[in-house]
C-alpha positions, 0 to 999 in steps of 0.5 A: 542431877545433870550437873553432877553427871557432867562433873563425873563425865568430865572427870572420867575423861581427864588425861592421865599424868604423863610423868609416872613415878619409879618404884623408889619414888612410889615407895617414898610416897607411901612412906611419907603420906601418912599423917602421923609418925612420919619416918625419919630422913635417915630411914628413907635411905633404905627406899632409894639409891638416889634419895635426894633426886627422888625426894625432889621429884616428889616435891615437884610431882606429889600434890596430895597430901600436901605434907609430902612435899614439905617432908621431902624438902626438909630431908633434902635441906637437912641431909643433902644440902651439900649435894643439892646446894645449886637446886636449893638455891633456886628454891629461894630465887624462883619467882613461881615458888614462893611457898617453897622459898618460905619453907626453905627460909623457915628451915634455915636454922636446921641447915648446916652453917655452911649453907645458911648465909648463902641461902639467906643472901640469895633469898634477901636478894630474890623475888621473895625478899620481903618474906625472907626479911620478915622471917629472918628478923622475927626468927629469934635466932641471933645468927639469922637476925644478924643477916638482915641487919 
């Protein structure tokens, strides 16, 4: 019983997060948190006037459920790749974001053609090059496989 009391006491004194979501970020979180039938990326536009920025905020700050960040990243990659190209490039070059790099590489075939080669090239030259090489060579997509040759 004592260890349980210590655990609950320590949880109660934990600090509140210093970053608080805006109303649009909260609305996006609520829309994306359901396990079944997530909204389309297009449907999310009604919830935010700065959708790409708010989705990136969710990726960085919403830890649970885990699929919120995945869904947010997918929408940024497929709907906002032109506007957020510089940000997306960091997803495959940041040594501390291996999971996001793998996710981005995994979605390359969903991106507009204008971004695929640039992102793949950065991934292949970055800290997660082995992951990039493996995914691209095993993708079955001739366009992606050619980038590894």
